[in-house]
N, C-alpha and C positions, 0 to 999 in steps of 0.2 A: 321415274320420267327418265325418257332418253337423252344422253348426251350424245354419243355418236351412232348415226344411222350409215349404215356403208348400202346401196342395193343397184347391183348389175353390174357391180365394179368389175372391168375387164380393163389388164394391163399386158402387154407383147411389145416387143422391140425387135430389130433384125438383127442376127450375127450373120459371120462369116459360113456359119451352117445353117442358116436359115431363120425362119421368125419362132422366137420365145413366147409360146403363150405364157406368162409368169403366174397371172392368175385371170381366173376363168368364171363370170358371172355369179361374183360373190355376196351374198346377202348376212348381214350381222349386224348388230345391235349393243351398245354398250350403256347400261344405263348411271344414275349417279351414285358414284361410293362402289361400283361393282367391278371385280376383276376378271376379265374376259382372258382365257389361255386360248392361244392356235397354238396345236400338236400336231408334229407330223415328221417325216423324217427329213432330211437334209436336201435342199434344193427343190423342194416342194411349193418354194414359191409364199412360204411365211413373212419374210424378211420383206421384199419386195411387196408384199400388200402394207405391212407394216412403213417403208418409207414413202409411200403414194400416198398416205395419211397427209403427212409434212410435206408431199410434192417434193422430195428428196434424190428424185431420181433424174437420171441422164436425159437431155436433151432429144436424145431420139428415141424416148420410148413414149409410146402413145397409151394413154389411161383414158378409159371410157366408163361411166354410170354416174353415181352421186356419190361425194361422200360429207355427208350433214353434220354438221357439227354446231350443236344449240342452234339446228332448225337453217343453218346458213351453209351453201355447196361451197367448200373449199375448192374444188374444180374452177369456180366460177371467179376466183377474186384474185387482182393481181399480186404481182409479187409482191410490192410493196406493202399489199395488206395480209401477206401471208407471214412475212417479218415480223408484223405485230402480232401474230399469231403462236410462231416457232419461238418457243423456250419460254414463252408469257401464258400462254393458255395451253399449249400442248407440249409437253418435252421429250428426248428420246435420250432413254440410258441404251448406249450403243454396247454391242457384242464384246469389243477387244478393245480395254481403255487405252491399251500403250499405244494404238495404231490411230485410235479414235484421238488422243491428245496429243497438240503441239510438244513437242519435246524441249525447244528452246525455252518454251514460258512458263514459270512459276506455277503452282496449281492454282495459287489464290488469284492470279490474274485471270488463270482459265475458267475460274468455278465464279468468278467476280461479273465476268462479261455479259450474260443474261440480265443482271439489276441495274451494270451502266447502260445498258441499251433501254431495258424499255421501263426501270426507275429513275433512271438518270440519277443515280448516288453518284457525289463527288468519291474522289479515292478513298479517304478515311472513309468515309461512312459503309462505304460498298465493304473495304477490307474487314471493318469489324462485322457485318452481317455474313462474311464468308466464314468466318472464324467462328461465328456462334452458330453456322449453318455443321461446318465441319465438325464441332462438338458434338452435333446432335446425332450425327451418321458416327458417332464413336470413333474418331480419328483423336489417339493420343496426343500431347502437344500442339493443338492446334495452334494455338498462337507462333508456333516455331515452324510446325508444319506447310503452313500458308505461303512460306518463302521458299521450299523447295519445288524440284521439279520432276517431272513424272517418273525418270526411271530410279529417284530415290527412295520412292514408295515401295511397298510388296503388291502382290498382284491385289489382295484382299486389298488392300489399302486403297489402290487405284480405283477399282470396283466401287468404294464406299465413296470417294472422290468423285467418280460420275454421278451417283445419286444423288450427292449434293448438289452436284449440278445442273441435274433436271429438278428437282427440288426448290432451289434456292426463290425462284417466283412464286411457288407454291399455284403449279397449274392444276388447270382442271383434268385431265388427262396425262397419263405416263405412257409411253409406249417403250417397253422396256426388251431389247431385243437381247436373248440370253445370256441375263445377268451374270450366271453362276458359272457359264462355261469356261474351262481353263482353271479352275480353284480348286482348291483341294478339298477332302467331303469336309473338314471341320471347318473351313472358310466360307464355302457353301452354307453349312447348315449357320454359320454368323451374319451371311448377308439376307438371307430367305426371312431370319428373325427379325433381322432391322426392316428388311420391307413388310412386315406384317403390320410390327410398329407403326410405322410412316402412315400407313395408307391409313390403319384405323383411327390413327390420332389426327389425321388431315382431310380424311375422307375423299381423298384425291381417287380418282376412277383408272383402270391399269387396265393395258393392253399387252400382255405377255406373251413374247413369243420362244418357244421354247422346243427341246426333242426329249426334254428331260420331265418324266411323268412325274416324278416324286417333287420337284419343284410346282410344278403346276397343282398337284393333288392338294399342296399347302397353302398357295397364295390367291386360287382361281376358286370363285362363286360358277361360272361357266365354262365351259368346254367344245370351241370347235375344232373338229380333225379334219386337217387338210392331208388332200391326197393330189398331186402334180395339178396346182392350180385352181385347184376349187374343193369348196367344203362337204365332208362328205358324212356327215354326223353333227349335232350339237346337242348339247344338253347340260342340266346341272351336273356339278362334279358328280355327286355322288352316283349318278346315274352310271356317268362315263364309267364309271371303276366296277360298278357292281350292275351295270345292263346294258350292257354292249352293243348294240344292235347289227352297225356297219362290219362285215366279212374283216376289213382291213382294222377296224379298230381294235376288233377280238383279236386278231395277229398281232398286233402293233403293240396291247397287254402281255398276249403269252409271251412275247419273245424277251421278256424283261425278268430277270432274277426273281426268284420267289412264284412266277407265275410260270415256270415250267420251260424257259429256255429254247421255245420252240420259233427258230425264225420262221419267216412268211416265207415262201418258194419266188424263185424270179428273184429280180429285180426293179426298183421303182424306173418308173419310164424316163426319159428325157424328155426336159418340157417345148423340147422340138418336134420329137416325133410321138405324142401325145397317142394313144390307142382309138380307135372310134368307140361309139356306145360308152359304156362304165369302164371308165378309163382302170378299173383297179381288175376287171376279167381275167387280163391272160395270166395274174396270178391267185384267181379266184377258185376254192373248190366245187361253189353252188353256181357257177356260170352257165349262162344255157347260149342259145343264137339271140336270142331277145338282147341278152345283154351287152352281144356284140355288136348290135348295130343300132340298139337305141339307147340313147342319151337319160338315166333313172333321173327324176324331179325330185328334190325333199319332198318328204311326206312326214306331217306328225304322226306318232307312234305312242305316243305319253303326252302328259303336260310338258310344256316347252321342250319338248323330244322329238327333233326328226332327223332322219336319214333318207339316205339318198343309194335307194336300193329296192331293186322289184320285189324279193320275198316278202317285203312289207304291203306291197302293191294291192 
């Protein structure tokens, strides 16, 4: 059953340099208990897509389309109605815990905020729940560390605290934005294992935003490949890695260690100056005149495998 459905989503805003088309006509579904990964290069619009679901974008941002959560369009809710959903129904784990957390509030105070807001617990009961949650994400000595500040935590411990904050109200959907970025390899592996356990035990769905294909391979059921503003391929995790169809997906995989370390020629376009036609055509060895002038539509090339490319038209 579909938990979140995104339909014809467009997100754009104006900067000093012109209009930024961050998300362009995106359609996605996340089922109950599923993890969907959004992968792509830095600056392709992944984070803005995640923030648009919770309506956490700046006021000058224009959002069009529909974001259906349990059948209800989040874009039509009032701000008060959205506050009741943020943290309780849909939670976000932000990319950089040190900048996302308030440096003058204790970890316990910040992790407790969602339960105090949504479950109306008093301070003592909230603190007990926080200690239990910190313990569940394997923070040692939780009854002591609940009173410490973010700068007293290591990077890995801060990330665990962010996961605890996201999970404390047992949301139906977690949006995790680059949850392992900036952590060393050993800590990354620990965080990935922790998230796998949490998702399995809770049945929570997750939208994982990442450029780390190793993390995506470990955590995701399905993967959507994003290239400046749009989805160019969608499939289950096995097909993305074993049978990639879009030239960009192939190039992205081939640029990895163990897959040839072959970089894609050229650079990813700015979200202000996106090419006409297929957005990837300036970097694609298969490009034709049609690719330069006409935007390909998503077509089905296998069971639940879709690609935006004229090679399969």
